[in-house]
Steps between C-alpha positions, in 0.01 A plus 500: 500500500789662316853404604759752395816311470642755252552750781609247767871430556645148469587326823797256512444147617828324535507124464124504444355163600856375539611596153815653366547877468190704558151567383407863449119547547211746554253305719135539600349261756154536660499171697313326218718552189861603425567690183844600400686657214856357511834474332755223513848597386737259315630220709230548766241238604183470707562197730302190449185516722171328545163681478286400806172667541554711178610481139698722270458648158817666336466696180827577335520851365867503384788254474538129505537268802469150611221358724526167667158395626450160670829390343409600140731759342339762257641805325274802559522832311321823442137438428494166680317426823607243755242349750603323813195338661449456874718210632755533223871598533670738257801734443578773254857544373659774282773322314503766226697823442198736544255582770169307544202726564181344625171540681403236753165438671488275809134463618449338843256214465367448854456855630153591636 
């Protein structure tokens, strides 16, 4: 199935997962998997949250950010992939002066 995020408009998600600022995203969800193209502006964060019943894969297309996963801080940049397994807690922060563009895939693990 082709998902045409190129021709879809960004939707604003203020204080996404309790974070600062807003996440701008183009989302697809079919009840089994969420796929999004997103941007996080300078100074914005995705709030710390736990993955219960799913996991998350984030591939950074542009920019540099900070991920804290289960208390461990990592710098993530264009070309890097971050994986947050089921049961883990993470956050993404843009502490840089430029936008972070990324694609995230969040598959549900226990959907019949």
